[in-house]
N, C-alpha and C positions, 0 to 999 in steps of 0.2 A: 311400546307397541307400534309406534309409527303414526304419522298423520293420515288424514283421509285420502289425500292424493297418493301416498306411498302404498296404502292398502289397496286402493283401486288398481294401481299399476301391478301389484302382486297378483290380484285376481285376474287381470287381463293376461298376464304372463302365464298363469296356471291354466287358463282357458285354452291358450295356444298349446301349452305343453301337454295337456291331457286330451287335446283335440275334441273339446266339447263345443258343440254348435259349429263344427267345421273350423274351430280355432278362432272364430270371430266373436269378440266380446261385444262390439258395438251393435250388432244386429239383435242382441238379446233385448227383451222388453225392459223398460226402466224398473219395473217392480222386481224382476228376476235379478237385475244388477244390484238393486238395494238388498235383496235377500242374500246374494253372494257376499256382499260387503259385510253384512251382519254375521254370516257364517265365519268369514275370515277374521273378524274382530274376536269372536269367541275362541277360535283356534289360536290366535296370537296370545290371548289372555291365558289360555290353557298352557301354552308353551312357556310363557313367562312364569306361571306358577310352578311348573316343573323345574325350571332353572333355579328358582328361589328355594324350592324344596331340596334339590340336590346340593345346593350351597349350604343349607342348614344341616343336612345329613353329614356332609363332609366335615363341617365344623364341630359337630357333636360326636366326639369319639368317646366310647365307653372305656373308662380307665379307673384305676383304684382311687386316685385323688378326687375325681369327679363324683364317684359313688359316695365316698366318705363325706364330701362337702354337701351333696344333695340330700343325704340321709340325716344331716344335722349332727353327725358324730364328730368327735374330736379325733385328729390323727393319732394322738398319743394313745387314745382308747383302743383304736384298731391295732396299732403296733404293739401295745401291751398284751393284746389278745390275738397275737399273730396266728396261733394254731387254730383259732376258731373264726374270728371275724375276718381277718385278712385272707385266710385260706378260702373262706366261704365266698367272699367278694371275687377273688381271683378265679375260682372255679366257675362261678356264675358268669363272669365276663367271658371266659373261654367257651362255655356252653352256648351263650347267646351269639358270640361271634361265629362259632361253628355252624349254627343254624342258618346264618347268612340270610336273614329275613328279607332284606332289600336286594339281595343278589349283588352286593357291591364287591364282595370277594370273588364271586363267580366271574364278574366282568373283568376284574384284575387278573384272575387266573387265565381267563380266555385271552386276554391281551398278551400275557406272558407266553401262552401256548402258541398264539399266532406269531409272535416275534420269533419264538424258537423254530416254528415251522418255516418261516421266511428265511431264517438263517440256514436251516437245514437244506431248503430248496436252492439257495444261492450256492452252498457248498456242493450240493449234488450237481447243479448245473455246471459249476467250475470243473468238477471231476469228469462229467460227461464230455465237456469240451476238451479236456486234457486227453481223455480216452480217444476221442475222434482224431485229435492231432496225432496220437501214437499210432492209431490204426492207419491213418494216412501215410505216416512215415514208414510203417511196416509194409504197406502196399508199394510205396516207392522203392523201398529196399528190396522187396521181393522181385519187382520189375527189373531193377538194376541187376540183381543176382541172376535172374533168368537171362538177361542180355549178356552178362559176362560169361555165364555158363555156355551159352550158344557160341560166343566168340572163342571160348576155351576149346569147345568141341571142334570148331572150324580150324583153329590153330593146331590142334592135335592131329586132325586129318592131314593138314598141310605138312606137319612135321613127319607123319608117317609116309606121305608121298615123297618128301625130300629124302628120308632115310632109304626108301625103296630105290629111288633114283641113284642115291649114293652107292648102294650095294651093287646095282647094275653097272655103274661106272667103275666101281672097284673090280668087279669081275672082268669087265672089258680090259682094264689095265693089266690084270693078271694074265689074261689070254694073250695080250700083246707082248708081255714080257716073255711068255713061254715060246712065242713064235720067234723070239730073238730077232726082231726086225733090225734094230741097230743097238748093239751093246755099247753102252756108254763107257764102261770101264771093265777091264778084265779083273779076274779075281786076284791076280798077282798085284795089280796096281792098288787094289783096295787094301790088301794085307801088308804091302811093303811100306815101311816108313820113308818119308822123304828126306 
């Protein structure tokens, strides 16, 4: 339970924590300080009793061997009458445990559910992070695709302009050839072998 000094320190700490009397223990009347000490002594005693009860409850598990022994029966008697005595004991144990009078199984069940939910949330968080990463990558790829698409359009325009210029130049060459400005070779020279 602790000595007097430790209990007074605990009361002091709680006065600050609960902001009683502005959190100042020393300004309380000595009679009130003594009353707070007595209250804390009782609470410490109550908590110690609960700890001891919990320990006893955990140690006293209802099982076939314990029931047989506590009932003053012989094991052989119970096993020789398995259809009656053994079955009765087992069914009663199951029924008592299902009632969960002290809510021990409920606490264990809640602990399992909490652990399951924690794991589920961790998995969900991981999936959400992965989704965010994927969405970020998709956004980057869409941006890159848009940039490349714009470049492609510009290059297509440039290609069209160059093709147009090429056609114009080809037409100019054809016109120049028709004018026969300077014939390079005659038809006879082209057709005759050397």
